[in-house]
C-alpha positions in Angstrom: -42.8 16.2 0.4 -43.4 12.4 0.6 -42.7 10.0 -2.2 -46.4 10.0 -3.3 -46.6 13.8 -3.2 -43.6 13.9 -5.6 -45.4 11.4 -7.9 -48.5 13.5 -7.8 -46.5 16.7 -8.7 -44.8 14.8 -11.5 -48.1 13.7 -12.8 -49.2 17.3 -13.1 -46.2 18.2 -15.1 -46.6 15.2 -17.3 -50.3 16.0 -17.8 -49.6 19.6 -18.9 -46.8 18.4 -21.2 -49.1 15.9 -22.8 -51.8 18.6 -23.3 -49.2 20.8 -25.0 -48.1 17.9 -27.3 -51.7 17.0 -28.1 -52.8 20.6 -28.8 -49.9 21.2 -31.2 -50.6 17.8 -32.7 -54.1 18.8 -33.5 -52.9 21.9 -35.3 -50.5 19.8 -37.3 -53.3 17.3 -38.1 -55.6 20.0 -39.6 -52.8 21.3 -41.8 -52.3 18.0 -43.6 -51.4 19.3 -47.0 -48.6 21.5 -45.7 -47.2 18.9 -43.3 -47.1 16.1 -45.9 -46.5 17.8 -49.2 -44.1 20.6 -48.0 -42.5 19.3 -44.8 -42.5 15.5 -44.9 -42.1 15.0 -48.6 -40.0 18.1 -49.1 -36.6 16.3 -48.8 -37.5 14.0 -51.7 -38.3 16.9 -54.1 -35.6 18.3 -56.5 -36.4 21.9 -55.5 -35.8 21.3 -51.8 -33.7 24.1 -50.3 -30.7 21.8 -49.5 -30.5 20.6 -53.1 -30.8 24.1 -54.5 -28.0 25.3 -52.2 -25.7 22.5 -53.2 -26.4 23.0 -56.9 -25.7 26.7 -56.6 -22.5 26.0 -54.8 -21.5 23.5 -57.5 -22.1 26.1 -60.2 -20.1 28.8 -58.4 -17.2 26.5 -57.7 -17.5 24.9 -61.1 -17.6 21.5 -59.4 -20.3 19.3 -60.9 -19.6 16.5 -58.4 -21.2 18.6 -55.7 -24.6 18.6 -57.4 -27.2 16.6 -55.5 -30.4 15.7 -57.3 -32.7 13.1 -55.7 -34.2 10.5 -58.1 -38.0 10.6 -58.7 -39.7 7.8 -56.7 -43.2 7.2 -55.3 -44.2 6.3 -51.7 -46.9 3.7 -51.4 -49.4 2.7 -48.7 -50.0 -1.1 -48.5 -52.9 -1.0 -46.1 -56.4 0.5 -46.2 -55.9 2.5 -43.0 -52.2 3.2 -43.6 -52.5 6.8 -44.7 -54.8 7.7 -41.8 -52.6 6.1 -39.2 -49.5 7.8 -40.7 -51.4 11.1 -40.5 -51.9 10.5 -36.7 -48.4 9.4 -36.2 -46.7 12.3 -37.9 -49.1 14.7 -36.1 -48.1 13.4 -32.6 -44.4 13.3 -33.6 -44.4 16.9 -34.8 -46.4 17.9 -31.8 -43.7 16.4 -29.5 -40.9 18.1 -31.5 -42.6 21.5 -31.5 -43.6 21.2 -27.8 -40.1 20.4 -26.7 -39.4 23.9 -25.2 -42.5 23.6 -23.0 -41.8 20.0 -22.1 -38.2 20.9 -21.0 -39.6 23.8 -19.0 -42.1 21.6 -17.2 -39.4 19.0 -16.4 -37.2 21.8 -15.1 -40.0 23.1 -12.9 -40.4 19.6 -11.4 -36.6 19.4 -10.6 -36.0 22.9 -9.4 -37.6 22.6 -5.9 -35.2 19.8 -5.1 -32.0 21.7 -5.9 -29.8 23.8 -3.7 -29.3 27.4 -4.5 -25.8 26.8 -5.9 -27.2 24.0 -8.0 -29.9 26.2 -9.4 -27.3 28.9 -10.2 -25.1 26.3 -12.0 -28.0 25.1 -14.1 -29.2 28.6 -15.0 -30.4 28.8 -18.6 -30.5 25.0 -18.9 -33.9 25.1 -20.6 -32.7 27.5 -23.2 -29.5 25.6 -24.0 -31.2 22.2 -24.0 -34.0 23.5 -26.3 -31.5 25.3 -28.6 -29.3 22.2 -28.9 -32.3 20.0 -29.6 -33.7 22.3 -32.3 -30.3 22.7 -33.9 -29.8 19.0 -34.0 -33.3 18.5 -35.4 -32.6 21.1 -38.1 -29.4 19.3 -38.9 -31.2 16.0 -39.3 -33.9 17.5 -41.5 -32.0 19.9 -43.7 -28.7 17.9 -44.1 -28.9 14.4 -43.0 -32.3 13.5 -44.4 -32.0 14.9 -47.9 -28.4 13.6 -48.5 -29.5 10.2 -47.2 -32.6 10.1 -49.4 -30.6 11.2 -52.5 -28.0 8.6 -51.9 -30.2 5.7 -50.9 -33.0 6.2 -53.4 -30.4 6.4 -56.3 -28.5 3.3 -55.1 -29.2 0.2 -57.2 -28.0 -3.4 -57.0 -29.8 -4.2 -60.3 -31.9 -2.5 -62.9 -34.6 -5.0 -62.2 -35.1 -3.4 -58.7 -37.0 -0.2 -58.3 -37.2 2.0 -55.2 -40.7 2.3 -53.8 -40.7 2.7 -50.0 -43.9 2.3 -48.0 -45.4 5.4 -46.3 -44.6 4.0 -42.8 -41.0 3.3 -43.8 -40.5 6.8 -45.2 -42.1 8.5 -42.2 -40.0 6.4 -39.8 -36.9 7.2 -41.8 -37.4 11.0 -41.7 -38.7 11.2 -38.1 -35.8 9.0 -36.8 -33.3 11.2 -38.5 -34.7 14.3 -36.9 -35.4 13.0 -33.4 -32.1 11.1 -33.1 -29.9 13.9 -34.1 -31.9 16.3 -31.9 -31.3 14.1 -28.9 -27.7 13.5 -29.9 -27.0 17.2 -29.8 -27.8 17.2 -26.1 -24.4 15.6 -25.4 -22.7 18.8 -24.2 -25.5 19.3 -21.6 -25.1 15.7 -20.3 -21.3 16.1 -20.2 -21.7 19.4 -18.3 -23.7 17.8 -15.5 -21.4 14.8 -15.4 -18.5 17.2 -15.0 -20.4 19.1 -12.3 -20.9 16.1 -10.1 -17.3 14.9 -10.7 -17.9 11.8 -12.7 -15.8 13.0 -15.7 -13.1 15.6 -16.3 -11.7 17.5 -19.2 -8.4 15.6 -18.9 -10.3 12.3 -19.0 -12.2 13.3 -22.1 -9.1 14.5 -23.9 -7.2 11.3 -22.9 -9.8 9.0 -24.4 -10.4 10.9 -27.7 -9.4 7.8 -29.7 -11.9 5.6 -27.9 -14.5 8.3 -28.3 -13.9 8.2 -32.1 -14.6 4.4 -32.2 -17.6 4.8 -30.0 -19.0 7.6 -32.2 -18.6 5.4 -35.3 -20.3 2.6 -33.4 -23.2 4.8 -32.3 -23.6 6.3 -35.8 -23.9 2.7 -37.1 -26.6 2.0 -34.5 -28.8 5.1 -34.8 -28.9 5.4 -38.5 -31.8 3.6 -40.1 -29.7 2.3 -43.0 -26.4 0.4 -43.2 -24.6 2.5 -45.8 -21.4 4.2 -44.8 -22.4 7.5 -46.3 -25.3 8.1 -43.9 -23.2 6.8 -40.9 -20.5 9.3 -41.8 -23.0 12.2 -41.9 -24.0 11.2 -38.4 -20.5 10.6 -37.1 -19.1 14.0 -38.0 -21.5 16.1 -35.9 -21.4 13.6 -33.0 -17.6 13.9 -32.8 -17.9 17.7 -33.1 -20.3 17.5 -30.1 -17.7 15.5 -28.2 -15.1 18.2 -28.8 -17.6 20.8 -27.7 -18.2 18.8 -24.5 -14.5 18.8 -23.8 -14.6 22.6 -24.1 -17.6 22.9 -21.8 -16.2 20.7 -19.1 -12.7 22.4 -19.2 -14.4 25.8 -19.0 -16.5 24.7 -16.0 -13.4 23.3 -14.3 -11.6 26.6 -14.9 -14.5 28.6 -13.4 -14.6 26.2 -10.4 -10.9 26.6 -9.8 -11.1 30.4 -10.0 -14.0 30.4 -7.6 -12.1 28.2 -5.1 -9.0 30.5 -5.3 -11.2 33.5 -4.6 -12.8 31.8 -1.6 -9.4 30.8 -0.2 -8.1 34.4 -0.7 
């Protein structure tokens, strides 16, 4: 295929992906009450599942310090069209999140014809693993990172004269960034796997630079979190470092399989 034929093929995959995102976005749009009252504003409600679990755990362990109860606060819209635009924004965002498996599949279909047979075999199941990691990361961001951050930040006061009343845009950006960023961050083992496959990194290299990785993880958590508090950054840093350790395991396992394969071929 020529360069322009590749571009034309890519356009088809992108078009179908966009149709999937738009279609799911329409379904999200017509379920406004459920999306906003239950999904989006769920983490700010005292009966959210994360708060209930933490409070039950605190009761069982007799540790009141584990109780997490978000303060009651209102979300305001400062512009006349603010709520309508927020409705469109969250519909497209959720459309993208829910269409991720299909988008990954379309992207993989575009790449597959350009791979050799051994490369296809090495990347077998990549769509499943990439989708699973993204959804696990998104769930982590929604069920853990978001409610704990809201409970902490909304209850933090510098003065009794200051009240917490975020705008609708700010609140939506906060929740969606938590979900999307953690979803993408959980793709780290996939990235490391391919870097190891092409020889750019090794398990020994990753183990040697654990200390540097810790500093980088703390730096990245400070960048990707929407707030500057250490609590939220810590919640982001812990799973990122766990993903780094998982990446070491994945790369070392791949190196072991490659070494075994070479030994068998030599024999």
